[in-house]
One Martini backbone bead per residue (centre of mass of N, CA, C, O) as a GRO file, in nm:
protein
  299
    1MET     BB    1   2.046  -8.125  -7.057
    2ASN     BB    2   2.186  -8.460  -7.039
    3SER     BB    3   2.401  -8.671  -6.929
    4LEU     BB    4   2.549  -8.968  -7.070
    5GLY     BB    5   2.688  -9.049  -6.842
    6LYS     BB    6   3.051  -9.059  -6.919
    7SER     BB    7   2.990  -8.909  -7.153
    8ASP     BB    8   2.963  -8.638  -7.411
    9LEU     BB    9   2.661  -8.667  -7.412
   10GLN     BB   10   2.378  -8.467  -7.480
   11VAL     BB   11   2.042  -8.500  -7.366
   12SER     BB   12   1.719  -8.499  -7.402
   13PRO     BB   13   1.463  -8.584  -7.189
   14VAL     BB   14   1.328  -8.607  -7.466
   15SER     BB   15   1.284  -8.883  -7.695
   16PHE     BB   16   1.302  -9.071  -7.999
   17GLY     BB   17   1.114  -9.345  -8.088
   18CYS     BB   18   1.133  -9.486  -8.407
   19MET     BB   19   0.951  -9.739  -8.437
   20SER     BB   20   0.668  -9.570  -8.485
   21LEU     BB   21   0.736  -9.510  -8.758
   22GLY     BB   22   0.636  -9.473  -9.058
   23GLU     BB   23   0.630  -9.498  -9.431
   24SER     BB   24   0.572  -9.199  -9.454
   25ALA     BB   25   0.773  -8.960  -9.559
   26ALA     BB   26   0.626  -8.689  -9.496
   27GLN     BB   27   0.567  -8.762  -9.202
   28TYR     BB   28   0.850  -8.845  -9.079
   29LYS     BB   29   1.006  -8.590  -9.160
   30ASP     BB   30   0.832  -8.388  -9.016
   31MET     BB   31   0.863  -8.509  -8.724
   32LEU     BB   32   1.177  -8.501  -8.703
   33ARG     BB   33   1.215  -8.196  -8.764
   34ARG     BB   34   1.031  -8.088  -8.531
   35ALA     BB   35   1.185  -8.207  -8.301
   36VAL     BB   36   1.454  -8.053  -8.349
   37GLU     BB   37   1.334  -7.769  -8.331
   38ALA     BB   38   1.223  -7.835  -8.019
   39GLY     BB   39   1.503  -8.008  -7.889
   40ILE     BB   40   1.520  -8.290  -7.997
   41ASN     BB   41   1.838  -8.499  -8.009
   42TYR     BB   42   1.730  -8.806  -7.969
   43PHE     BB   43   1.764  -9.105  -8.167
   44ASP     BB   44   1.589  -9.432  -8.181
   45THR     BB   45   1.704  -9.729  -8.322
   46ALA     BB   46   1.709 -10.024  -8.552
   47ASP     BB   47   1.785 -10.303  -8.752
   48LEU     BB   48   1.506 -10.441  -8.696
   49TYR     BB   49   1.345 -10.219  -8.793
   50GLN     BB   50   1.208 -10.280  -9.088
   51LYS     BB   51   1.460 -10.415  -9.192
   52GLY     BB   52   1.620 -10.108  -9.191
   53LEU     BB   53   1.425  -9.885  -9.278
   54ASN     BB   54   1.437  -9.701  -9.029
   55GLU     BB   55   1.733  -9.608  -9.060
   56LEU     BB   56   1.695  -9.478  -9.338
   57HIS     BB   57   1.495  -9.265  -9.251
   58VAL     BB   58   1.668  -9.130  -9.039
   59GLY     BB   59   1.920  -9.068  -9.210
   60GLU     BB   60   1.794  -8.893  -9.437
   61THR     BB   61   1.664  -8.673  -9.256
   62LEU     BB   62   1.939  -8.599  -9.075
   63LYS     BB   63   2.185  -8.543  -9.246
   64PRO     BB   64   2.178  -8.223  -9.257
   65ILE     BB   65   2.189  -8.247  -8.910
   66ARG     BB   66   2.403  -8.449  -8.787
   67LYS     BB   67   2.569  -8.257  -8.569
   68ASN     BB   68   2.275  -8.198  -8.397
   69VAL     BB   69   2.267  -8.509  -8.337
   70ILE     BB   70   2.159  -8.824  -8.184
   71ILE     BB   71   2.245  -9.145  -8.275
   72ALA     BB   72   2.069  -9.458  -8.216
   73THR     BB   73   2.148  -9.805  -8.210
   74LYS     BB   74   2.097 -10.166  -8.286
   75VAL     BB   75   2.212 -10.504  -8.196
   76GLY     BB   76   2.141 -10.884  -8.233
   77ASN     BB   77   1.909 -10.915  -8.442
   78GLN     BB   78   1.844 -11.184  -8.666
   79TRP     BB   79   1.735 -11.241  -8.969
   80ARG     BB   80   1.579 -11.448  -9.146
   81PRO     BB   81   1.588 -11.541  -9.468
   82ASP     BB   82   1.244 -11.576  -9.467
   83GLY     BB   83   1.127 -11.345  -9.256
   84SER     BB   84   0.988 -11.499  -8.989
   85GLY     BB   85   1.235 -11.384  -8.817
   86TRP     BB   86   1.448 -11.396  -8.520
   87ASP     BB   87   1.777 -11.407  -8.386
   88TRP     BB   88   2.027 -11.447  -8.166
   89ASN     BB   89   2.344 -11.236  -8.210
   90PRO     BB   90   2.649 -11.162  -8.015
   91SER     BB   91   2.870 -11.169  -8.213
   92LYS     BB   92   3.136 -11.016  -8.326
   93GLU     BB   93   3.103 -11.061  -8.634
   94TYR     BB   94   2.814 -10.954  -8.647
   95ILE     BB   95   2.848 -10.672  -8.521
   96LEU     BB   96   3.062 -10.571  -8.731
   97LYS     BB   97   2.874 -10.604  -8.985
   98CYS     BB   98   2.625 -10.433  -8.888
   99ALA     BB   99   2.762 -10.156  -8.852
  100GLU     BB  100   2.804 -10.112  -9.152
  101GLN     BB  101   2.504 -10.120  -9.236
  102SER     BB  102   2.421  -9.888  -9.052
  103LEU     BB  103   2.596  -9.667  -9.172
  104ARG     BB  104   2.472  -9.673  -9.440
  105ARG     BB  105   2.172  -9.626  -9.381
  106LEU     BB  106   2.245  -9.356  -9.189
  107LYS     BB  107   2.449  -9.177  -9.348
  108THR     BB  108   2.725  -9.241  -9.173
  109ASP     BB  109   3.043  -9.243  -9.000
  110TYR     BB  110   2.873  -9.246  -8.720
  111ILE     BB  111   2.784  -9.366  -8.398
  112ASP     BB  112   2.689  -9.248  -8.092
  113LEU     BB  113   2.495  -9.515  -8.004
  114TYR     BB  114   2.567  -9.852  -7.942
  115GLN     BB  115   2.332 -10.128  -7.899
  116LEU     BB  116   2.239 -10.395  -7.733
  117HIS     BB  117   1.948 -10.597  -7.826
  118GLY     BB  118   2.002 -10.737  -7.530
  119GLY     BB  119   2.042 -11.037  -7.359
  120THR     BB  120   2.236 -11.301  -7.184
  121ILE     BB  121   2.416 -11.492  -6.947
  122ASP     BB  122   2.515 -11.686  -7.211
  123ASP     BB  123   2.688 -11.505  -7.338
  124PRO     BB  124   2.964 -11.377  -7.510
  125ILE     BB  125   3.058 -11.102  -7.351
  126ASP     BB  126   3.352 -11.045  -7.415
  127GLU     BB  127   3.304 -11.054  -7.729
  128THR     BB  128   3.103 -10.824  -7.738
  129ILE     BB  129   3.285 -10.609  -7.619
  130GLU     BB  130   3.510 -10.618  -7.826
  131ALA     BB  131   3.336 -10.508  -8.062
  132PHE     BB  132   3.278 -10.233  -7.942
  133GLU     BB  133   3.574 -10.142  -7.886
  134LEU     BB  134   3.668 -10.154  -8.171
  135LEU     BB  135   3.469  -9.950  -8.298
  136LYS     BB  136   3.569  -9.715  -8.118
  137GLN     BB  137   3.860  -9.721  -8.224
  138GLN     BB  138   3.762  -9.672  -8.528
  139GLY     BB  139   3.512  -9.448  -8.512
  140LYS     BB  140   3.218  -9.575  -8.554
  141ILE     BB  141   3.183  -9.533  -8.244
  142ARG     BB  142   3.152  -9.354  -7.953
  143TRP     BB  143   2.928  -9.532  -7.799
  144TYR     BB  144   2.806  -9.774  -7.551
  145GLY     BB  145   2.525 -10.015  -7.495
  146ILE     BB  146   2.226 -10.144  -7.344
  147SER     BB  147   1.924 -10.343  -7.392
  148SER     BB  148   1.778 -10.407  -7.068
  149ILE     BB  149   1.601 -10.591  -6.778
  150ARG     BB  150   1.835 -10.764  -6.671
  151PRO     BB  151   2.014 -10.787  -6.391
  152ASN     BB  152   2.235 -10.994  -6.458
  153VAL     BB  153   2.334 -10.854  -6.726
  154ILE     BB  154   2.386 -10.564  -6.618
  155ARG     BB  155   2.608 -10.647  -6.407
  156GLU     BB  156   2.811 -10.749  -6.608
  157TYR     BB  157   2.857 -10.490  -6.768
  158VAL     BB  158   2.937 -10.310  -6.525
  159LYS     BB  159   3.198 -10.489  -6.469
  160ARG     BB  160   3.315 -10.547  -6.803
  161SER     BB  161   3.252 -10.252  -6.906
  162ASN     BB  162   3.188  -9.919  -7.098
  163ILE     BB  163   2.913  -9.843  -7.043
  164VAL     BB  164   2.671  -9.549  -7.056
  165SER     BB  165   2.406  -9.738  -7.098
  166VAL     BB  166   2.048  -9.815  -7.036
  167MET     BB  167   1.780  -9.976  -7.174
  168MET     BB  168   1.458  -9.942  -7.029
  169GLN     BB  169   1.172 -10.045  -6.862
  170TYR     BB  170   0.994  -9.756  -6.720
  171SER     BB  171   0.733  -9.718  -6.467
  172LEU     BB  172   0.480  -9.725  -6.261
  173LEU     BB  173   0.396 -10.025  -6.388
  174ASP     BB  174   0.731 -10.046  -6.409
  175HIS     BB  175   0.940 -10.059  -6.112
  176ARG     BB  176   1.168 -10.274  -6.094
  177PRO     BB  177   1.435 -10.102  -6.115
  178GLU     BB  178   1.421  -9.998  -5.817
  179GLU     BB  179   1.527 -10.237  -5.662
  180GLU     BB  180   1.857 -10.201  -5.807
  181VAL     BB  181   1.947 -10.082  -6.084
  182LEU     BB  182   1.939  -9.771  -6.066
  183ASP     BB  183   2.155  -9.743  -5.829
  184LEU     BB  184   2.381  -9.896  -5.975
  185LEU     BB  185   2.411  -9.701  -6.219
  186HIS     BB  186   2.450  -9.436  -6.068
  187GLN     BB  187   2.719  -9.528  -5.922
  188HIS     BB  188   2.855  -9.573  -6.234
  189ASP     BB  189   2.770  -9.366  -6.444
  190ILE     BB  190   2.493  -9.481  -6.567
  191SER     BB  191   2.244  -9.455  -6.788
  192VAL     BB  192   1.905  -9.402  -6.852
  193ILE     BB  193   1.683  -9.527  -7.100
  194CYS     BB  194   1.360  -9.462  -7.131
  195ARG     BB  195   1.091  -9.710  -7.172
  196GLY     BB  196   0.757  -9.696  -7.114
  197ALA     BB  197   0.637  -9.449  -6.940
  198VAL     BB  198   0.314  -9.493  -7.044
  199ALA     BB  199   0.214  -9.780  -7.083
  200GLN     BB  200   0.087  -9.779  -7.378
  201GLY     BB  201  -0.111  -9.525  -7.249
  202LEU     BB  202  -0.250  -9.608  -6.971
  203LEU     BB  203  -0.154  -9.323  -6.811
  204VAL     BB  204  -0.276  -9.112  -7.065
  205GLY     BB  205  -0.598  -9.244  -7.175
  206LYS     BB  206  -0.612  -9.516  -7.213
  207PRO     BB  207  -0.783  -9.779  -7.179
  208ALA     BB  208  -0.811 -10.014  -6.970
  209ALA     BB  209  -0.566 -10.280  -6.914
  210ASN     BB  210  -0.387 -10.525  -6.899
  211TYR     BB  211  -0.054 -10.522  -6.714
  212LEU     BB  212   0.113 -10.744  -6.669
  213GLN     BB  213   0.029 -10.797  -6.327
  214TYR     BB  214  -0.207 -10.615  -6.394
  215THR     BB  215  -0.518 -10.511  -6.384
  216ASP     BB  216  -0.745 -10.311  -6.511
  217GLY     BB  217  -0.811 -10.183  -6.222
  218GLU     BB  218  -0.517 -10.109  -6.148
  219VAL     BB  219  -0.466  -9.930  -6.396
  220ALA     BB  220  -0.696  -9.729  -6.330
  221ARG     BB  221  -0.582  -9.633  -6.056
  222ALA     BB  222  -0.315  -9.513  -6.168
  223ALA     BB  223  -0.447  -9.320  -6.376
  224LYS     BB  224  -0.595  -9.158  -6.169
  225MET     BB  225  -0.347  -9.053  -6.015
  226VAL     BB  226  -0.227  -8.907  -6.256
  227ALA     BB  227  -0.463  -8.715  -6.295
  228LYS     BB  228  -0.461  -8.585  -6.010
  229VAL     BB  229  -0.189  -8.460  -6.018
  230ALA     BB  230  -0.222  -8.296  -6.262
  231ALA     BB  231  -0.467  -8.119  -6.156
  232GLU     BB  232  -0.297  -8.013  -5.905
  233SER     BB  233  -0.035  -7.900  -6.087
  234GLY     BB  234  -0.075  -7.828  -6.404
  235LEU     BB  235  -0.024  -8.089  -6.549
  236THR     BB  236   0.015  -8.331  -6.752
  237LYS     BB  237   0.000  -8.670  -6.794
  238LEU     BB  238   0.274  -8.689  -6.920
  239GLU     BB  239   0.435  -8.522  -6.715
  240VAL     BB  240   0.392  -8.722  -6.486
  241ALA     BB  241   0.500  -8.985  -6.616
  242LEU     BB  242   0.782  -8.854  -6.660
  243GLY     BB  243   0.842  -8.742  -6.372
  244TYR     BB  244   0.871  -9.019  -6.240
  245VAL     BB  245   1.133  -9.109  -6.400
  246TRP     BB  246   1.298  -8.835  -6.358
  247SER     BB  247   1.340  -8.868  -6.039
  248HIS     BB  248   1.566  -9.034  -6.127
  249PRO     BB  249   1.912  -8.979  -6.163
  250ALA     BB  250   1.964  -9.206  -6.396
  251VAL     BB  251   1.780  -9.050  -6.574
  252ALA     BB  252   1.818  -8.892  -6.896
  253THR     BB  253   1.583  -9.032  -7.082
  254ALA     BB  254   1.270  -9.039  -7.267
  255ALA     BB  255   1.134  -9.262  -7.488
  256LEU     BB  256   0.911  -9.187  -7.753
  257GLY     BB  257   0.641  -9.304  -7.924
  258MET     BB  258   0.553  -9.140  -8.234
  259ARG     BB  259   0.273  -9.121  -8.472
  260THR     BB  260   0.174  -8.830  -8.414
  261SER     BB  261   0.141  -8.490  -8.395
  262ALA     BB  262  -0.003  -8.480  -8.119
  263GLN     BB  263   0.219  -8.645  -7.974
  264LEU     BB  264   0.440  -8.443  -8.031
  265ASP     BB  265   0.317  -8.195  -7.897
  266GLU     BB  266   0.322  -8.316  -7.612
  267ALA     BB  267   0.621  -8.369  -7.594
  268ILE     BB  268   0.712  -8.082  -7.635
  269HIS     BB  269   0.576  -7.970  -7.383
  270ALA     BB  270   0.726  -8.156  -7.185
  271LEU     BB  271   0.999  -8.053  -7.239
  272ARG     BB  272   0.937  -7.742  -7.158
  273HIS     BB  273   0.828  -7.885  -6.858
  274ALA     BB  274   1.078  -8.027  -6.732
  275THR     BB  275   1.002  -8.222  -6.428
  276PRO     BB  276   1.029  -8.342  -6.152
  277LEU     BB  277   0.888  -8.477  -5.895
  278SER     BB  278   0.784  -8.480  -5.603
  279ALA     BB  279   0.789  -8.674  -5.324
  280ALA     BB  280   0.481  -8.664  -5.279
  281GLN     BB  281   0.397  -8.743  -5.573
  282ARG     BB  282   0.550  -9.005  -5.593
  283THR     BB  283   0.419  -9.147  -5.347
  284ALA     BB  284   0.128  -9.146  -5.452
  285LEU     BB  285   0.178  -9.309  -5.699
  286ARG     BB  286   0.314  -9.558  -5.572
  287GLN     BB  287   0.055  -9.618  -5.378
  288SER     BB  288  -0.135  -9.703  -5.629
  289VAL     BB  289   0.067  -9.954  -5.642
  290ARG     BB  290   0.180 -10.254  -5.637
  291SER     BB  291   0.435 -10.430  -5.604
  292TYR     BB  292   0.715 -10.497  -5.827
  293HIS     BB  293   0.912 -10.781  -5.915
  294TYR     BB  294   1.159 -10.966  -5.986
  295ASP     BB  295   1.141 -11.331  -6.111
  296ALA     BB  296   1.380 -11.291  -6.312
  297HIS     BB  297   1.727 -11.260  -6.385
  298LYS     BB  298   1.882 -11.198  -6.099
  299THR     BB  299   2.142 -11.441  -6.109
   0.00000   0.00000   0.00000
């Protein structure tokens, strides 16, 4: 288990990104319970997913073992009345209202980690922080964090808030956080909850395709290096992809979206063999892709 920042939460190196759960009760209940039995204790959802139904599924399934798991959810995206999409709303009033709704759907009287589901530099950041601090004082949340890949937003929350975590996309094919964000967070004892570590499966066997700034050929080269490191070290390709992100001390857990039992089996195997890569392995992987830097939201 790894400490989540300066909180008292201890999280498994592999965590369950619940957005990918289907609506078949039998399947999602079985997968969540199997994950817990295997040692995965961190479950990440959001009020946005399936318009709240995802929270309901997670809450119902985990209620009997609530004290043994860490439930994280997110707030800030407001569905339009006609259901056509959502708009960004980081206001204090909205966050406080949504927290009550999430608590009811999750069938719990506290949320372990409540996260702002995005954010811009133009938000009323102090007001947003006030909402999270009030919820913490009321005992409705234990800790709070943000979900963001924007360096300028992350820096503001590092300076002005008591966040314990930042969820962000990070992988061999999106190593932008290495530029400045990972070290900044580690220096302030704020953990990274990594999402996208397998780059939509492109690093672990999915046919090559364009990804972010990379061509399908560049993606194929990166995937080939992952496979090479795996073959030479006796690891699975998933373990190599996860080992790459685990190698930075800021990363506390990697949230995987698992839709099938086979994917869960792979994740459980990776959890049981969780280890960062060696410096040489990491260098070989990193040299297989050209550098990728932030070109927006830097200042």
